[in-house]
Structure formats: C-alpha cells, structure tokens
C-alpha positions as CSV (number, residue, x, y, z in Angstrom):
1,K,15.9,39.7,2.4
2,S,16.7,35.9,2.6
3,T,14.7,35.8,5.9
4,E,11.7,37.4,4.3
5,K,11.7,34.9,1.5
6,F,12.0,32.0,4.0
7,T,9.1,33.4,6.0
8,F,7.0,33.9,2.9
9,G,7.7,30.3,1.7
10,K,6.8,28.9,5.2
11,G,3.5,30.9,5.2
12,T,2.6,29.6,1.7
13,Q,3.3,26.0,2.8
14,L,1.1,26.6,5.9
15,I,-1.8,27.8,3.7
16,V,-1.4,24.8,1.4
17,S,-1.5,22.5,4.4
18,L,-4.6,24.2,5.6
19,G,-6.2,23.8,2.2
20,E,-5.5,20.1,2.2
21,Y,-6.8,19.7,5.7
22,L,-10.0,21.5,4.8
C-alpha cells in the first residue's frame, strides 16, 4: 500500500512537471 502511494505521488509530480514544461 505504501508503495502504491509513493508511485501515485511520483506520477502526480511528473504530471505537474509536464504541465510547467508545457
């Protein structure tokens, strides 16, 4: 469960980074 939360958080951060890049 902790791993899922970590992956989800990492994915969200990646999306935010992409949004800032675009």
